[in-house]
Structure formats: structure tokens, C-alpha cells
TORFIMAR-166673 format. One record per residue: residue in one letter; z negated, y negated, x negated of N, C-alpha, C in turn. Coordinates in steps of 0.1 Angstrom, whole numbers, padded with zeros to 4 digits, always signed. Each point is the difference from the previous one (the first is absolute). Layout:
N
AZYXZYXZYX ...
END
This chain:
276
M-1708+1198+0028+0012+0003-0007+0010+0006+0008 G-0003+0007+0011+0010+0006+0008-0003-0003+0015 E+0011-0004+0007-0001-0002+0014+0003+0013+0008 D-0006+0002+0011+0003+0012+0007+0013-0002+0008 I+0005+0012+0004+0013+0000+0007-0002+0005+0014 A+0009-0002+0009-0001+0004+0014+0002+0015+0002 T+0008+0007-0008+0003+0014+0001+0002+0006-0013 S-0002+0013-0001+0003+0008-0012+0013+0009+0001 Q+0007-0002+0012+0012+0008+0002+0012-0009-0001 F+0010+0005-0008+0012-0008-0003+0012+0008+0002 T+0011-0007+0004+0013+0006+0002+0009-0002-0012 D+0012+0006+0000+0009-0002-0011+0005-0015+0001 E+0001-0005+0011+0004-0014+0002-0011-0010-0006 D-0012+0004+0002-0011-0008-0006+0001-0001-0016 F+0003+0012-0006+0002+0001-0014+0012-0008-0005 R+0011+0001+0008+0012-0008-0003-0003-0015+0000 L-0006-0005+0010-0003-0014+0001-0010-0004-0011 F-0010+0008-0003-0009-0003-0011+0008-0002-0013 D+0008+0010-0003+0008-0001-0013+0008-0012-0001 E+0007-0004+0012+0008-0012+0000-0008-0012-0002 R-0011-0001+0007-0008-0012-0002-0006-0001-0014 L-0004+0011-0005-0005+0000-0014+0010-0005-0010 R+0013+0005+0002+0010-0004-0009+0003-0015+0001 V+0000-0006+0012+0002-0014+0002-0011-0008-0006 E-0012+0004+0003-0012-0007-0006+0000+0000-0015 T+0004+0012-0006+0000+0001-0014+0010-0010-0006 E+0012+0000+0006+0011-0009-0005-0005-0015+0001 L-0007-0003+0011-0006-0014+0001-0010-0003-0010 L-0009+0010-0003-0010-0002-0011+0007-0002-0013 E+0010+0008-0003+0007-0002-0013+0006-0014-0001 A+0006-0004+0011+0006-0013+0000-0010-0011-0003 M-0012+0001+0007-0010-0010-0002-0006+0000-0014 C-0001+0012-0006-0005+0001-0014+0011-0007-0009 R+0012+0003+0002+0011-0005-0008+0001-0015+0000 E-0003-0006+0012+0001-0014+0002-0013-0008-0003 G-0010+0008-0004-0013-0006-0003-0006-0008+0012 R+0000+0006+0011-0005-0006+0012-0015+0002+0003 F-0007+0008-0009-0014+0002+0001-0007-0011-0008 Q-0011-0005+0006-0008-0010-0007-0009+0007-0011 D-0001-0008-0011-0009+0005-0011-0014-0006+0002 A-0006+0004+0011-0014-0005+0003-0010+0007-0009 E-0013-0005+0001-0010+0006-0008-0003+0015+0004 A-0003+0008-0009-0003+0014+0003-0011+0002+0009 T+0001+0009+0010-0010+0003+0009-0002+0015+0000 G-0012+0004+0004-0003+0015+0000-0011+0004+0009 G-0001+0012+0002-0011+0006+0008-0001+0015-0004 F-0008+0007+0007-0001+0014-0003-0005+0008+0012 E+0001+0013-0001-0005+0009+0010-0008+0011-0007 L-0011+0005+0007-0008+0010-0006-0001+0011+0011 E+0004+0012-0004-0001+0012+0009-0013+0007-0002 A-0007+0004+0010-0013+0006-0001-0001+0012+0009 W-0011+0008-0002-0003+0012+0008-0011-0002+0009 L+0000+0007+0012-0011+0001+0009-0005+0014-0002 V-0013+0002-0003-0006+0013-0001-0013+0002+0008 D-0004+0012+0002-0012+0003+0008-0012+0002-0010 D-0011+0004+0005-0012+0002-0008+0001+0010-0011 A+0010+0010+0002+0002+0010-0010+0011-0004-0009 W+0005-0012+0000+0011-0006-0008+0013+0007+0003 Q+0001+0005+0012+0013+0006+0004+0008-0011+0007 P+0014+0000-0001+0008-0010+0007-0004+0000+0015 A-0001-0012+0006-0004-0002+0014+0012-0007+0007 P+0008+0007+0008+0011-0005+0007-0003-0009+0012 R-0006-0012-0003-0005-0008+0011+0004-0015-0001 N+0011-0002-0007+0004-0014-0002+0003-0008+0012 D+0004+0007+0011+0003-0007+0012-0012-0006+0006 E-0011+0008+0001-0013-0004+0006-0006-0011-0010 F+0001+0002-0013-0005-0009-0010+0006-0014+0002 L+0014+0000+0000+0007-0013+0001-0003-0007+0013 R-0002+0007+0011-0003-0006+0012-0013-0008+0000 V-0010+0006-0006-0013-0006-0002+0001-0012-0010 L+0006+0002-0011+0001-0010-0010+0007-0012+0005 D+0012+0002+0006+0008-0011+0006+0003-0011-0010 N+0006+0004-0011+0003-0010-0011+0015+0003-0004 E+0008-0011+0002+0015+0002-0002+0003+0003-0014 M-0009-0002-0010+0003+0002-0014-0002+0015-0004 V-0005+0008+0010-0002+0014-0003+0008+0008+0010 V+0009+0008-0004+0009+0007+0008+0001+0015-0003 P+0005+0008+0009+0001+0015-0003+0010+0003-0011 E-0002+0012-0006+0009+0006-0010+0006+0012+0007 L+0008+0008-0008+0007+0012+0005-0010+0009+0007 S-0011+0003-0006-0010+0010+0006-0011-0008+0007 Q-0007+0007+0009-0011-0006+0007-0012-0001-0008 F+0000+0005-0013-0012-0002-0008+0002-0010-0011 N+0012-0007+0001+0003-0011-0010+0001-0013+0007 L-0004-0011-0008+0001-0013+0005+0007-0009-0010 E+0005-0011+0004+0006-0010-0010-0006-0014+0002 F-0006-0005-0011-0006-0013+0000+0009-0010-0006 N+0003-0011+0006+0009-0010-0005-0007-0014-0002 T+0006-0008-0008-0005-0014-0003+0012-0009+0003 P-0004-0013+0005+0011-0010+0002+0007-0003-0014 Y+0012-0004+0001+0007-0004-0012-0005-0013-0005 R-0001-0002-0013-0004-0013-0006+0009-0004-0011 T+0001-0013-0002+0007-0005-0012-0008+0004-0012 L+0007+0006-0010-0007+0005-0012-0003-0010-0010 K-0011-0008+0002-0005-0010-0009-0015-0002+0003 G-0006-0006-0010-0015-0003+0002-0008+0013+0002 R-0008+0000+0010-0009+0011+0003+0006+0010+0011 A+0014+0001+0000+0006+0008+0010-0005+0015+0000 L-0001+0006-0012-0004+0014-0001-0014+0002+0004 S-0009-0009-0004-0014+0000+0004-0001-0001+0015 Q+0008-0009+0006+0000-0002+0015+0005+0013+0007 M+0010+0006-0006+0004+0013+0006-0010+0010+0000 E-0007+0001-0012-0011+0010-0001-0011-0003+0010 A-0004-0012+0002-0010-0004+0009+0003+0003+0014 T+0013-0002+0004+0005+0003+0013-0001+0015+0003 L+0005+0008-0010+0000+0014+0001-0015+0005+0002 Q-0009-0005-0008-0014+0004+0000-0006-0003+0014 E+0003-0011+0005-0005-0004+0013+0005+0010+0011 T+0013+0003-0001+0006+0009+0010-0006+0014-0002 W-0002+0004-0012-0005+0014-0003-0015+0001+0005 D-0008-0011-0002-0014+0001+0005+0000+0001+0015 E+0009-0008+0006+0001+0001+0015+0003+0014+0005 A+0010+0006-0007+0005+0014+0003-0011+0010-0003 E-0008-0002-0011-0011+0010-0003-0010+0000+0011 A-0003-0012+0006-0010-0001+0010+0005+0008+0013 V+0013-0001+0003+0005+0007+0011+0000+0015-0003 A+0004+0004-0012-0001+0014-0004-0014+0006+0002 D-0010-0007-0005-0014+0004+0002-0003+0002+0014 E+0004-0010+0009-0003+0001+0014+0006+0013+0006 L+0012+0004-0005+0007+0012+0006-0004+0013-0008 G-0009-0001-0009-0004+0012-0008+0010+0004-0010 L+0008-0009-0005+0010+0002-0010-0003-0007-0013 K+0008+0004-0010-0001-0007-0013+0015-0004-0004 M+0001-0010-0008+0013-0004-0006+0000+0003-0015 V+0011+0005-0005+0001+0003-0014+0013-0006-0006 M-0001-0007-0011+0011-0005-0008+0003+0010-0011 I+0010+0009+0002+0004+0010-0010+0014+0004+0002 G+0007+0003-0011+0014+0004+0001+0002+0013+0008 I-0006+0011-0006+0000+0013+0007-0015+0004+0003 L-0003+0002+0013-0013+0004+0004-0002+0015-0005 P-0009+0003-0008-0001+0014-0005-0002+0011+0011 T-0005-0004+0011-0003+0009+0011+0012+0002+0009 V+0011-0008-0001+0011+0002+0009+0007+0013-0003 A+0003+0008+0010+0007+0013-0001+0013+0000+0008 G+0007+0010-0003+0013+0002+0007-0002+0000+0015 S-0011+0005+0005-0002+0001+0014-0002-0014+0006 H-0004-0010-0008-0002-0013+0005+0014-0007+0002 L+0010+0004-0008+0012-0007-0001+0010+0006+0010 C-0002-0003+0013+0009+0006+0010+0003-0011+0010 Q+0011+0003+0008+0005-0010+0009-0010-0004+0011 E-0009+0009+0003-0010-0002+0011-0009-0013-0004 V-0001-0003-0012-0008-0012-0004+0009-0012-0004 M+0012+0001+0003+0009-0012-0002-0004-0011+0009 S+0000-0013-0006-0004-0011+0009+0010-0002+0011 D-0004-0005+0011+0008-0001+0012+0009-0013-0001 A+0011+0002-0007+0010-0011-0001+0014+0007+0000 E+0009-0006+0007+0014+0006+0001+0007+0000-0014 R-0003-0010-0008+0007-0001-0013-0004+0012-0009 Y-0012+0005+0001-0004+0012-0008+0007+0012+0005 K+0001+0001+0013+0007+0012+0006+0015-0001-0004 A+0006-0012+0000+0014-0001-0004+0002+0004-0015 I-0009-0004-0009+0001+0004-0014+0000+0015-0001 N-0010+0006+0007-0001+0014-0001+0012+0007+0005 D+0005-0004+0012+0011+0007+0006+0013-0001-0009 Q+0002-0013-0005+0013-0002-0007+0000+0007-0014 I-0012+0000-0007+0000+0007-0013+0003+0015+0002 F-0006+0006+0011+0003+0014+0001+0013+0003+0007 R+0006-0010+0006+0014+0002+0005+0009+0000-0012 I-0002-0009-0010+0008+0000-0012-0002+0012-0008 R-0013+0005-0001-0003+0012-0007+0004+0013+0007 K+0006-0001+0012+0004+0011+0008-0011+0010+0002 G-0013-0006+0002-0011+0009+0003-0007+0006-0012 K+0005-0003-0012-0005+0006-0012-0014-0005-0003 P-0010+0009-0002-0014-0005-0002-0002-0007-0014 I-0010-0008-0001-0004-0006-0013-0010+0009-0007 H+0004+0004-0012-0008+0009-0008-0007-0007-0011 L-0013+0001-0001-0008-0007-0011-0006+0011-0008 R+0002-0001-0013-0007+0009-0009-0004-0007-0013 I-0013-0001-0003-0005-0006-0012-0009+0011-0007 E+0005+0004-0012-0008+0011-0007-0005-0006-0013 N-0014-0001-0001-0006-0005-0012-0013+0008-0002 E-0011-0006+0000-0012+0008-0001-0003+0009+0012 E+0005-0004+0011+0000+0008+0012+0013-0002+0007 L+0004+0009+0009+0012-0001+0007-0001-0006+0014 L+0009-0010+0003+0000-0005+0013+0014+0002+0005 E+0002+0007+0011+0013+0003+0006-0001-0001+0015 S+0009-0007+0006+0001-0002+0014+0014-0002+0005 E+0002+0002+0013+0013-0002+0006-0002-0008+0013 H+0008-0010+0002-0001-0010+0011+0012-0001+0008 M-0001+0000+0013+0011-0002+0009+0000-0013+0007 D-0007-0010-0007-0001-0014+0005-0002-0008-0013 V-0001-0014+0003-0001-0009-0012-0015-0003-0003 M-0009+0007+0005-0014-0003-0001-0006+0001-0014 L+0008+0006-0009-0004+0001-0014-0002-0015-0006 E+0008-0009+0006-0001-0014-0004-0014-0005+0002 A-0008+0005+0010-0013-0005+0003-0010+0004-0011 A+0004+0009-0009-0010+0004-0010-0002-0010-0011 T+0010-0010-0002-0001-0009-0011-0001-0015+0006 T-0011-0006-0001-0001-0014+0004+0001-0009-0013 S+0002-0013+0002+0003-0009-0011-0004-0014+0002 F+0000-0008-0010-0002-0014+0000+0014-0006-0004 Q+0005-0009+0009+0014-0005-0002-0001-0015+0000 V+0007-0006-0011+0001-0014-0001+0014-0004+0005 H+0001-0011+0008+0012-0005+0005+0002-0014-0006 L+0012-0002-0007+0002-0012-0007+0013-0007+0004 K+0000-0013+0003+0012-0007+0004+0003-0010-0011 V+0012+0001-0006+0003-0010-0011+0014-0006+0003 G+0003-0010-0008+0013-0007+0002+0011+0009-0005 Q+0012-0003+0005+0012+0009-0003+0003+0000-0015 R-0002-0012-0007+0003-0001-0014-0008+0010-0009 R-0013+0002+0004-0009+0009-0008-0001+0014+0007 G+0008+0003+0010-0001+0012+0007+0002+0012-0009 A+0011+0000-0008+0003+0011-0009-0011+0003-0010 D-0006-0011-0005-0010+0001-0010-0012+0008+0006 Y-0004-0005+0011-0012+0006+0007+0003+0015+0004 Y+0012+0002+0004+0004+0014+0004-0001+0009-0012 N+0006-0004-0011+0000+0008-0012-0014+0003-0005 A-0008-0011+0000-0014+0001-0004-0008+0010+0008 S+0002+0000+0013-0007+0009+0009+0004+0015-0002 K+0013+0002-0003+0004+0014-0003-0006+0005-0013 I-0001-0009-0010-0006+0004-0013-0015+0003+0001 A-0007-0009+0008-0014+0002+0002-0004+0012+0009 S+0010+0005+0008-0003+0010+0009-0004+0014-0006 A+0006+0002-0012-0002+0013-0007-0015+0002-0004 P-0005-0010-0009-0014+0002-0004-0010-0002+0012 M+0004-0008+0010-0009-0001+0011-0002+0013+0008 S+0011+0007+0002+0000+0012+0008-0009+0011-0007 L+0000+0000-0013-0009+0009-0008-0015-0004+0001 A-0002-0013-0001-0013-0006-0001-0008+0001+0013 T+0008+0001+0011-0007+0001+0013+0001+0014+0007 S+0001+0010-0008+0002+0013+0005-0014+0007+0003 A+0001+0012+0006-0013+0007+0004+0002+0014-0004 P-0011+0006-0006+0001+0014-0005-0003+0011+0011 Y-0003-0004+0012-0004+0009+0011+0009-0002+0012 A+0005+0010+0006+0007+0000+0012-0002+0013+0008 S-0003-0002+0013-0002+0012+0008-0011+0009-0005 A-0011-0006-0005-0011+0008-0006+0004+0008-0012 S+0011-0003-0006+0004+0007-0012+0000-0009-0013 R-0004+0006-0011+0000-0008-0012+0013+0002-0007 L+0007-0011-0001+0014+0001-0004+0002-0007-0014 S+0005-0012+0000+0002-0007-0012-0002-0015+0002 A-0001-0008-0011-0002-0014+0002+0012-0007+0007 T+0011+0007+0000+0012-0006+0006+0004+0006+0014 S-0010+0006+0006+0003+0007+0013+0004-0010+0011 R-0005-0012+0000+0004-0009+0010+0015-0003-0001 S+0005-0003-0012+0014-0003-0001+0009+0012+0003 Q-0006+0012-0003+0008+0012+0004+0001+0002+0015 V-0011-0002+0007+0000+0001+0014+0009-0010+0006 H-0001-0013-0005+0008-0011+0005+0014+0002-0002 S+0004+0007-0011+0014+0001-0003+0007+0010+0010 W-0008+0008+0007+0005+0010+0009+0000-0006+0014 V-0005-0012+0002-0001-0005+0013+0014-0004+0005 P+0004+0003+0012+0013-0004+0005+0001-0015+0000 F+0011-0005-0006+0001-0015+0000+0012-0004+0008 V-0002-0009+0009+0011-0005+0008+0004-0014-0005 S+0012-0002-0005+0006-0013-0002+0005-0004+0014 S+0005-0012+0001+0005-0005+0013+0013+0006+0003 T+0001+0014+0000+0012+0007+0002+0012-0005-0009 S-0004-0005-0012+0009-0006-0009-0005+0000-0014 T+0009-0003-0010-0004-0002-0013+0003-0014-0004 A-0010-0008-0004+0002-0014-0004-0008-0002-0012 L+0005+0005-0011-0008-0001-0013+0005-0012-0008 P-0009-0010-0002+0005-0012-0007+0002+0003-0015 S+0011-0005-0005+0001+0000-0015-0003-0014-0005 A-0011-0001-0007-0005-0013-0004+0004-0004-0013 G+0009-0010-0001+0005-0005-0013-0002-0015+0000 P+0006-0007-0010-0001-0015-0001+0004-0007+0012 G+0010+0006+0007+0005-0008+0012-0008+0002+0012 G-0011+0008-0001-0008+0002+0012+0001+0014+0005 V-0004+0002+0013+0000+0013+0006+0013+0002+0008 K+0007+0011-0002+0012+0003+0008-0003+0013+0008 L+0003-0001+0013-0002+0012+0008+0012+0009+0000 S-0002+0013-0001+0011+0009+0000+0005+0000+0015 S+0012+0006+0001+0006+0001+0014-0009+0010+0008 M-0001-0003+0013-0009+0008+0008+0008+0012+0006 K-0005+0012+0000+0006+0011+0006-0010+0008+0007 S+0004+0008+0010-0009+0009+0006-0005+0010-0010 A-0013+0002+0001-0007+0008-0011+0004+0015+0002 S+0001+0006-0012+0001+0015+0000-0015+0005+0000 P-0002+0013+0003-0014+0006-0001-0006-0003-0013 G+0007+0000-0011-0006-0002-0013-0005-0014-0001 A+0006-0010+0006-0004-0014-0001-0012-0003+0008 M-0003+0009+0010-0011-0003+0009-0012+0008-0003 V+0002+0012-0005-0011+0009-0001-0002+0005-0015 S-0011-0003-0005-0003+0004-0014-0008+0013+0000 A+0003+0010+0008-0007+0012+0000+0009+0012-0001 
END
């Protein structure tokens, strides 16, 4: 889903060029949508599954670099933290037994990864929030070694002017923590579906996904975080505090009968980039 970059250090001129290219590309995209230049091919899709690496005591194990080196499978890649992984499947045309084939491919990859985990004395877990993850695990020292993650961290806190991220969930027990990095993001893993549809139906699918997201977020939540008993919606509460980076812009589609229209692109304000 994300390609790495060569550096995490940027100048004012880099930001100026980025804003200009983003504006030009957005205008081009709007023109292509307006002129109907996208093919209405059959829908295709794929998905990604984020998982945890843990040790024998079910504590997060920050060893994804070693694990991925031994596994050597391009469909499994690192996530933000060294104790998270991302499993991917090839895109397929959504007809016939496509979903069953995706499931079989994921199962095959998972079985291969489990064998490597066993060899390294590790376990893999599919869970949204690992109950044993604590604030001490969510630190920059266990960030995966990729420049794009460093860039995300640096730019969010540049925009926040160094202001820490404060998390407080008060329910059956109290969970409160403060973070000077983006590693709170690593506390919530997910299963994500990627869907490619024709331009004509794009607005319908977009609106349907927004409607479905509310009950899905509640149905996939977790009552435990950082060894604290919270509430059935604790996962969505933790996730809502995670710093979110848009592409230094706001491009929110308004989906109506005429299709999806992109808003004009502007440099983001802190509020547009950080939901903390």
C-alpha cells in the first residue's frame, strides 16, 4: 500500500513543489472524470490483513525485520511498528469464486508465515487490539525501519508544534497515556478491503461504504486495551485519537447523481491532518 521514500527530511521548496504538483494532478483528475475517460470495467478487489507478532508470554515482539527476512514473501510487508505485519492478496475480478480464492491465498500465506514464526519462537495473532499491549510498547524505538514512517512522525509533530497526543478512555477502568510520537497508531490493527469499480458506479459504492462503516466499526471493536477493561467500543475510541495524515490536502468527494467531484486541493491545516 505504501512505497518507501529516499529521505524523511524536506525543505520549504519541497512542500511548495508538492502542493503545485498535487493541484495540477487534481485538476487533471477532475477533467478526466468530467470527460468520462475512465473505463467501466468489471469490478476488481483485494484486501490486506494486519497482524501481531508476539512472544511466548503473548507480549508484542518487535522482530518483523528478522521475520520478513526469513519468510521472504512479497505479499507480507512491515507495518508501522516492528511487532505488526501486513498480509496482502493479489487483486481479482469479483466474479465466480473470487472471494474463496482470496481466502485460500491468504490461508496459504498465513500457514507459511506461521511456520516461520514457530521457527523463530514467535506466534502470530489476528486481533484488533492486543490486550497485552501497553504504553511502554508504543514508542519510537520499535518503529519499523522505513523513511516514510519517520516522515509521517516528523511532519505530524511539526504541524502540532510539538504538542503531545493525549489519550483518555474512562469506562469500567481508566486508560490514560501521553505520546510524543505516532506509535499509538500501532495499537489498532485491521482488515481492509480494496475495491476498484467503474466511474459510473463510483458514487454509489462510496456512499455505501460510508453507511456501512458505522455498524462495522462497532461490531469489530475490543473491550480491552493496555491490560485495562474499558468498553466494547474501546477500539474505535483509541483509533479516533490516532494521528491521521491526509496527503497534505483535503479531497473529500461529494457523491451525487453526476458522480464523484473532488474539492479543490489546499495545503492542510493542523486540524485537517491530525485528529488528536
